[in-house]
C-alpha positions as MATLAB code, in Angstrom:
seq = 'XXXXXXXXXXXXXXXXXXXXXXXXXXXXXXXXXXXXXXXXXXXXXXXXXXXXXXXXXXXXXXXXXXXXXXXXXXXXXXXXXXXXXXXX';
ca = [
     -15.726   -3.493   -3.041;
     -17.827   -3.480   -6.125;
     -21.072   -5.409   -6.500;
     -19.388   -7.834   -8.909;
     -16.737   -8.772   -6.342;
     -19.438   -9.146   -3.707;
     -21.222  -11.573   -6.052;
     -18.080  -13.675   -6.405;
     -17.640  -13.946   -2.639;
     -21.321  -14.764   -2.161;
     -21.184  -17.431   -4.882;
     -18.198  -18.960   -3.081;
     -20.431  -19.507   -0.057;
     -19.167  -16.677    2.086;
     -21.411  -14.503    4.234;
     -21.002  -10.783    4.377;
     -19.676   -8.385    3.941;
     -19.331   -6.796    7.318;
     -17.855   -3.368    6.630;
     -15.749   -1.627    9.227;
     -14.696    1.989    8.741;
     -11.322    2.949   10.176;
     -10.857    6.702   10.393;
      -7.593    8.435    9.572;
      -5.472    8.944   12.576;
      -1.889    8.922   13.660;
       1.082   10.234   11.768;
       3.894    7.702   11.529;
       7.574    8.347   10.995;
       9.032    6.294    8.144;
      12.622    5.626    7.139;
      13.913    5.701    3.589;
      13.945    1.885    3.532;
      10.315    1.782    4.676;
       9.248    4.216    1.955;
      11.067    2.179   -0.702;
       9.487   -1.046    0.590;
       6.078    0.625    0.521;
       6.537    1.662   -3.111;
       7.578   -1.880   -4.089;
       4.544   -3.314   -2.282;
       2.201   -1.577   -4.748;
       0.924   -3.840   -7.505;
       1.791   -1.120  -10.014;
       5.397   -0.977   -8.807;
       6.142   -4.613   -7.972;
       9.881   -5.247   -8.416;
       9.462   -7.849  -11.168;
       7.783   -5.253  -13.382;
      11.043   -3.304  -13.679;
      13.108   -6.187  -15.017;
      16.716   -5.187  -15.530;
      15.836   -1.541  -14.735;
      15.038   -2.309  -11.080;
      18.439   -1.207   -9.674;
      18.290    2.088  -11.607;
      14.718    2.784  -10.483;
      15.558    2.105   -6.847;
      18.675    4.291   -7.065;
      16.626    7.145   -8.578;
      13.923    6.756   -5.923;
      16.457    6.812   -3.092;
      18.170    9.843   -4.627;
      14.859   11.701   -4.795;
      14.037   10.760   -1.200;
      17.433   11.964    0.022;
      16.946   15.240   -1.859;
      13.668   15.992   -0.101;
      14.769   14.663    3.287;
      18.533   14.550    3.826;
      17.898   13.249    7.347;
      16.159   10.205    5.917;
      12.866   10.466    7.794;
       9.399   10.942    6.383;
       5.931   11.470    7.850;
       2.906    9.492    6.707;
      -0.625   10.137    7.900;
      -2.778    7.073    8.297;
      -5.682    7.380    5.873;
      -9.326    6.352    6.072;
      -9.906    2.740    5.075;
     -12.852    0.388    4.854;
     -12.389   -3.246    5.819;
     -14.730   -5.722    4.156;
     -14.967   -8.942    6.139;
     -16.389  -12.108    4.638;
     -16.954  -15.272    6.688;
     -17.614  -18.909    5.978;
];
């Protein structure tokens, strides 16, 4: 988190942050539906942003996924993350 965001949390009366590093680890198997849901969970690809083009985008995405993995399974490696915990 940037210093500006830290200032906002501090000004709101929160203590912290306590930062916890979580190292990359396991590889998870994902289905086509899980990959599509993951894409739509991104703020840059939220479904409402597509408007009337949402069905076409999803169809194109699923077509691409099926091209690269006809069996419908995908591998995703957990990545390093940093948790920033703020408390009251």
